[in-house]
TORROLUM-992016 format. One record per residue (C-alpha): residue in one letter; residue number from 1; z, x, y. Coordinates in Angstrom, 2 decimals, decimal comma. Each point is the difference from the previous one (the first is absolute). Layout:
<atoms>
+------+-----+---------+---------+---------+
: type : seq :       Z :       X :       Y :
+------+-----+---------+---------+---------+
:    A : NUM :       Z :       X :       Y :
...
+------+-----+---------+---------+---------+
</atoms>
This chain:
<atoms>
+------+-----+---------+---------+---------+
: type : seq :       Z :       X :       Y :
+------+-----+---------+---------+---------+
:    X :   1 :  116,19 :  109,30 :  130,43 :
:    X :   2 :    3,12 :    1,28 :    1,77 :
:    X :   3 :   -0,32 :   -2,74 :    2,63 :
:    X :   4 :    0,02 :   -2,69 :   -2,72 :
:    X :   5 :    3,07 :    1,60 :   -1,55 :
:    X :   6 :    1,88 :   -0,27 :    3,28 :
:    X :   7 :   -1,03 :   -3,64 :    0,44 :
:    X :   8 :    1,03 :   -0,90 :   -3,58 :
:    X :   9 :    2,84 :    2,47 :   -0,28 :
:    X :  10 :    2,27 :   -2,20 :   -2,14 :
:    X :  11 :   -2,77 :   -0,77 :   -2,50 :
:    X :  12 :   -1,00 :    3,63 :   -0,22 :
:    X :  13 :    3,62 :    0,95 :   -0,71 :
:    X :  14 :    0,16 :   -2,62 :   -2,76 :
:    X :  15 :   -3,13 :    1,47 :   -1,58 :
:    X :  16 :    1,37 :    3,51 :    0,26 :
:    X :  17 :    3,33 :   -1,04 :   -1,57 :
:    X :  18 :   -1,88 :   -1,53 :   -2,97 :
:    X :  19 :   -2,33 :    3,00 :   -0,32 :
:    X :  20 :   -2,86 :   -2,19 :    1,19 :
:    X :  21 :    0,23 :   -2,29 :   -3,02 :
:    X :  22 :    0,44 :   -3,40 :    1,70 :
:    X :  23 :   -2,33 :   -2,62 :   -1,48 :
:    X :  24 :    1,09 :   -3,20 :    1,75 :
:    X :  25 :    1,37 :   -1,35 :    3,27 :
:    X :  26 :   -0,70 :    1,44 :    3,41 :
:    X :  27 :    0,53 :    3,59 :   -1,20 :
:    X :  28 :   -2,52 :   -0,48 :   -2,81 :
:    X :  29 :   -2,55 :   -1,51 :    2,38 :
:    X :  30 :    0,56 :    2,85 :    2,43 :
:    X :  31 :   -0,67 :    2,48 :   -2,82 :
:    X :  32 :   -3,22 :   -1,89 :   -0,75 :
:    X :  33 :   -0,92 :    0,42 :    3,66 :
:    X :  34 :    0,63 :    3,75 :   -0,17 :
:    X :  35 :   -2,19 :    0,13 :   -3,12 :
:    X :  36 :   -2,74 :   -1,92 :    1,78 :
:    X :  37 :    0,26 :   -3,14 :   -2,14 :
:    X :  38 :    1,32 :   -2,14 :    2,85 :
:    X :  39 :   -2,28 :    0,11 :    3,01 :
:    X :  40 :    1,01 :   -0,55 :    3,61 :
:    X :  41 :   -2,61 :   -2,27 :    1,55 :
:    X :  42 :   -0,14 :   -0,39 :    3,79 :
:    X :  43 :   -0,95 :   -3,67 :    0,23 :
:    X :  44 :   -0,34 :   -0,13 :    3,78 :
:    X :  45 :   -1,65 :    3,34 :    0,70 :
:    X :  46 :   -1,76 :   -0,20 :    3,38 :
:    X :  47 :   -3,78 :    0,19 :    0,16 :
:    X :  48 :   -1,38 :    3,52 :    0,43 :
:    X :  49 :   -0,83 :   -0,64 :    3,66 :
:    X :  50 :    3,74 :   -0,19 :    0,80 :
:    X :  51 :    0,66 :    3,32 :   -1,75 :
:    X :  52 :   -2,49 :    2,02 :    2,06 :
:    X :  53 :    1,82 :    2,87 :    1,68 :
:    X :  54 :   -0,43 :    1,54 :    3,43 :
:    X :  55 :    1,79 :    2,69 :    1,98 :
:    X :  56 :    2,47 :   -0,29 :    2,84 :
:    X :  57 :    2,21 :    2,65 :    1,54 :
:    X :  58 :    3,78 :    0,35 :    0,15 :
:    X :  59 :    2,25 :    2,75 :    1,31 :
:    X :  60 :    1,94 :    1,37 :   -3,02 :
:    X :  61 :    3,78 :   -0,11 :   -0,06 :
:    X :  62 :    0,32 :    3,33 :   -1,81 :
:    X :  63 :   -2,08 :    1,94 :    2,54 :
:    X :  64 :    1,29 :    0,82 :    3,48 :
:    X :  65 :   -2,40 :   -1,51 :    2,58 :
:    X :  66 :   -1,71 :    2,60 :    2,17 :
:    X :  67 :   -0,74 :   -0,21 :    3,69 :
:    X :  68 :   -2,86 :    1,33 :    2,07 :
:    X :  69 :   -3,61 :   -0,78 :    0,87 :
:    X :  70 :   -2,19 :   -0,96 :   -2,93 :
:    X :  71 :    2,82 :   -0,15 :   -2,53 :
:    X :  72 :   -0,60 :   -2,45 :   -2,87 :
:    X :  73 :    3,32 :   -1,07 :   -1,47 :
:    X :  74 :   -1,25 :   -3,01 :   -2,00 :
:    X :  75 :   -1,00 :    0,57 :   -3,62 :
:    X :  76 :   -2,44 :   -2,32 :   -1,75 :
:    X :  77 :    1,11 :   -2,29 :   -2,82 :
:    X :  78 :   -1,62 :   -2,94 :   -1,76 :
:    X :  79 :    0,77 :   -3,70 :    0,06 :
:    X :  80 :   -1,75 :   -2,94 :   -1,62 :
:    X :  81 :   -1,63 :   -3,01 :    1,63 :
:    X :  82 :    2,72 :   -2,14 :   -1,60 :
:    X :  83 :    2,73 :    2,18 :    1,49 :
:    X :  84 :   -1,68 :   -0,17 :    3,39 :
:    X :  85 :   -0,29 :   -3,79 :   -0,20 :
:    X :  86 :    3,62 :   -0,47 :   -1,06 :
:    X :  87 :    1,15 :    2,13 :    2,94 :
:    X :  88 :   -2,30 :   -1,96 :    2,31 :
:    X :  89 :    1,80 :   -3,22 :   -0,99 :
:    X :  90 :    3,16 :    1,31 :    1,64 :
:    X :  91 :   -1,61 :    1,75 :    2,96 :
:    X :  92 :    2,13 :   -2,03 :    2,42 :
:    X :  93 :    3,09 :    1,83 :   -1,22 :
:    X :  94 :   -1,47 :    3,02 :   -1,83 :
:    X :  95 :   -2,57 :    1,87 :    2,08 :
:    X :  96 :   -2,05 :    3,11 :   -0,74 :
:    X :  97 :    2,13 :    1,78 :    2,60 :
:    X :  98 :    3,21 :   -0,90 :   -1,87 :
:    X :  99 :   -1,56 :    1,30 :   -3,21 :
:    X : 100 :   -1,20 :    3,14 :    1,77 :
:    X : 101 :   -3,59 :   -0,73 :   -1,08 :
:    X : 102 :   -2,93 :    1,67 :    1,78 :
:    X : 103 :   -3,39 :   -1,58 :   -0,77 :
:    X : 104 :   -2,11 :    2,37 :    2,10 :
:    X : 105 :   -0,69 :    2,70 :   -2,59 :
:    X : 106 :   -1,15 :    2,44 :    2,68 :
:    X : 107 :    3,71 :    0,24 :    0,87 :
:    X : 108 :    0,96 :    0,84 :   -3,59 :
:    X : 109 :   -0,64 :    2,70 :   -2,56 :
:    X : 110 :   -0,46 :    0,13 :   -3,78 :
:    X : 111 :    2,72 :    2,01 :   -1,72 :
:    X : 112 :   -0,51 :    0,56 :   -3,75 :
:    X : 113 :    2,91 :   -1,29 :   -2,05 :
:    X : 114 :    1,58 :   -2,24 :    2,63 :
:    X : 115 :    1,06 :   -3,52 :   -0,96 :
:    X : 116 :    1,64 :   -2,08 :    2,76 :
:    X : 117 :    3,12 :   -2,07 :   -0,41 :
:    X : 118 :   -0,94 :   -3,55 :   -1,01 :
:    X : 119 :    1,64 :   -3,38 :    0,64 :
:    X : 120 :   -0,89 :   -2,56 :   -2,67 :
:    X : 121 :    0,24 :   -3,43 :    1,58 :
:    X : 122 :    0,26 :   -2,87 :   -2,49 :
:    X : 123 :   -1,07 :   -3,48 :    1,10 :
:    X : 124 :   -0,24 :   -3,49 :   -1,45 :
:    X : 125 :   -1,81 :   -3,05 :    1,37 :
:    X : 126 :    2,28 :   -1,73 :    2,51 :
:    X : 127 :   -0,67 :   -3,26 :   -1,86 :
:    X : 128 :    1,27 :    1,36 :   -3,34 :
:    X : 129 :    3,18 :   -1,81 :   -1,04 :
:    X : 130 :   -0,12 :    0,23 :   -3,79 :
:    X : 131 :   -0,15 :    3,15 :   -2,10 :
:    X : 132 :   -2,69 :    0,25 :   -2,66 :
:    X : 133 :    1,00 :    0,40 :   -3,66 :
:    X : 134 :   -1,17 :    3,35 :   -1,42 :
:    X : 135 :    0,40 :    2,15 :   -3,09 :
:    X : 136 :    0,51 :    3,76 :    0,26 :
:    X : 137 :   -2,82 :    1,95 :   -1,60 :
:    X : 138 :    2,50 :    2,78 :   -0,73 :
:    X : 139 :    3,08 :   -1,77 :   -1,41 :
:    X : 140 :   -1,51 :   -3,45 :   -0,71 :
:    X : 141 :    2,95 :   -1,53 :    1,84 :
:    X : 142 :   -0,58 :   -3,17 :    2,02 :
:    X : 143 :    0,70 :    0,17 :    3,73 :
:    X : 144 :   -0,85 :   -1,76 :    3,24 :
:    X : 145 :   -1,56 :    1,48 :    3,12 :
:    X : 146 :   -1,75 :   -0,98 :    3,18 :
:    X : 147 :   -3,72 :    0,92 :    0,39 :
:    X : 148 :    0,54 :    3,26 :    1,87 :
:    X : 149 :   -2,46 :    2,23 :    1,83 :
:    X : 150 :    1,10 :    3,51 :    0,97 :
:    X : 151 :   -1,72 :    2,32 :    2,46 :
:    X : 152 :    0,81 :    3,68 :    0,47 :
:    X : 153 :    0,08 :    1,21 :    3,60 :
:    X : 154 :    0,29 :    3,70 :    1,01 :
:    X : 155 :    2,50 :    0,87 :    2,71 :
:    X : 156 :    1,05 :    3,11 :    1,90 :
:    X : 157 :    1,95 :    1,31 :    2,97 :
:    X : 158 :    0,11 :   -2,26 :    3,04 :
:    X : 159 :    2,16 :   -0,80 :    3,00 :
:    X : 160 :   -1,13 :   -3,63 :    0,23 :
:    X : 161 :    2,74 :   -2,53 :   -0,81 :
:    X : 162 :    2,10 :    2,37 :   -2,11 :
:    X : 163 :    3,71 :    0,75 :    0,40 :
:    X : 164 :    2,35 :    2,64 :   -1,33 :
:    X : 165 :    3,20 :   -0,57 :   -1,99 :
:    X : 166 :    1,95 :   -0,77 :    3,17 :
:    X : 167 :   -2,45 :   -2,74 :    1,02 :
:    X : 168 :   -1,45 :    2,01 :    2,88 :
:    X : 169 :   -3,76 :   -0,10 :    0,57 :
:    X : 170 :   -1,63 :    3,28 :   -1,04 :
:    X : 171 :   -2,01 :    1,72 :    2,73 :
:    X : 172 :   -0,59 :    3,43 :   -1,60 :
:    X : 173 :   -2,54 :   -0,28 :   -2,83 :
:    X : 174 :    1,17 :    3,26 :   -1,55 :
:    X : 175 :    3,37 :   -1,64 :   -0,70 :
:    X : 176 :   -1,41 :   -3,18 :   -1,57 :
:    X : 177 :    0,56 :   -0,15 :   -3,77 :
:    X : 178 :   -1,46 :   -1,77 :   -3,01 :
:    X : 179 :    3,17 :   -2,06 :   -0,28 :
:    X : 180 :   -0,28 :   -1,10 :    3,65 :
:    X : 181 :   -3,48 :   -1,33 :   -0,74 :
:    X : 182 :    1,08 :   -1,69 :   -3,23 :
:    X : 183 :    2,70 :   -1,94 :    1,81 :
:    X : 184 :   -2,39 :   -1,02 :    2,80 :
:    X : 185 :   -2,71 :   -1,15 :   -2,44 :
:    X : 186 :    2,45 :   -1,96 :   -2,13 :
:    X : 187 :    1,43 :   -1,71 :    3,09 :
:    X : 188 :   -3,48 :   -0,81 :    1,30 :
:    X : 189 :   -1,33 :   -1,81 :   -3,08 :
:    X : 190 :    2,57 :   -1,02 :   -2,61 :
:    X : 191 :    0,40 :   -3,78 :   -0,05 :
:    X : 192 :   -2,67 :   -0,46 :    2,67 :
:    X : 193 :   -2,68 :   -2,67 :   -0,49 :
:    X : 194 :   -3,42 :    0,54 :    1,56 :
:    X : 195 :   -3,57 :   -1,00 :   -0,77 :
:    X : 196 :    1,08 :   -2,30 :   -2,78 :
:    X : 197 :    1,90 :    2,74 :   -1,86 :
:    X : 198 :    3,66 :    0,97 :   -0,17 :
:    X : 199 :    1,27 :    3,54 :   -0,50 :
:    X : 200 :    2,49 :   -0,06 :   -2,88 :
:    X : 201 :    0,75 :    3,70 :   -0,36 :
:    X : 202 :   -0,95 :    3,52 :    1,07 :
:    X : 203 :    0,20 :    3,13 :   -2,14 :
:    X : 204 :   -0,71 :    3,56 :    1,02 :
:    X : 205 :   -1,54 :    3,14 :   -1,48 :
:    X : 206 :    0,87 :    3,30 :    1,66 :
:    X : 207 :   -2,41 :    2,40 :    1,63 :
:    X : 208 :   -1,37 :    2,67 :   -2,34 :
:    X : 209 :   -1,55 :    3,40 :    0,52 :
:    X : 210 :   -1,27 :    1,00 :   -3,48 :
:    X : 211 :   -2,20 :    3,04 :   -0,39 :
:    X : 212 :   -3,06 :   -1,82 :   -1,30 :
:    X : 213 :   -1,49 :   -3,41 :   -0,59 :
:    X : 214 :   -1,30 :   -0,99 :    3,44 :
:    X : 215 :   -3,14 :   -2,09 :    0,06 :
:    X : 216 :   -1,56 :   -0,93 :    3,34 :
:    X : 217 :   -1,44 :   -3,48 :    0,45 :
:    X : 218 :   -2,19 :   -1,60 :    2,63 :
:    X : 219 :    0,70 :   -3,09 :    2,06 :
:    X : 220 :   -2,09 :   -2,99 :   -1,15 :
:    X : 221 :   -2,25 :   -1,54 :    2,63 :
:    X : 222 :   -1,48 :   -3,12 :   -1,62 :
:    X : 223 :    1,10 :   -2,95 :   -2,15 :
:    X : 224 :    3,67 :    0,61 :    0,80 :
:    X : 225 :    2,23 :   -3,02 :   -0,75 :
:    X : 226 :    2,68 :   -0,91 :    2,52 :
:    X : 227 :    1,93 :   -2,47 :   -2,17 :
:    X : 228 :    2,57 :    0,23 :   -2,79 :
:    X : 229 :   -1,30 :   -0,75 :   -3,51 :
:    X : 230 :    0,48 :   -3,62 :   -1,03 :
:    X : 231 :    2,50 :   -0,87 :   -2,73 :
+------+-----+---------+---------+---------+
</atoms>
């Protein structure tokens, strides 16, 4: 619930100021949402086949890379087929090497509690010129939006196509930071059109090392789609 409060901070403050007694307007509708009366329906949820997860490896930013024979620096983290396909659209400018992704799991290790940093790449069809009219399931307000698809892509330490604050190319992976990668990813995809889709925005979630909650997943081998879900 805390995440929703941050997203609708002004409405939550209005409710708090009225001791949660609002009965009309956006604040009243938001209260109905918190009560469960208003339901948030995902109208364009991708088919289950696009939400299948598989593991890849990334070198964490918060762990100092080790050197030596047989050292495994890459930790495993999950991504979805949709995230993989969105990244593949922009492979001409955003490569696995730039993301720091290792797909050979024999060169990675499972570390309980590790969640990699994630870039969420939002795309719309390149042919889209008119926003669709919609109604918020939370506030019941009318709004307009393009038909967007977003794919989450893990990323980690790399020395491929990343620069430091001075603009110099980074050659020492131990000095590469999460912010260096964020800038490189944003530069590589934002505003780029490829495969019939245009990247409209990129948002980022930081790397996490919680104590529990890790669930390993296996890489799918059959019936894997390579496209982006249709509108």
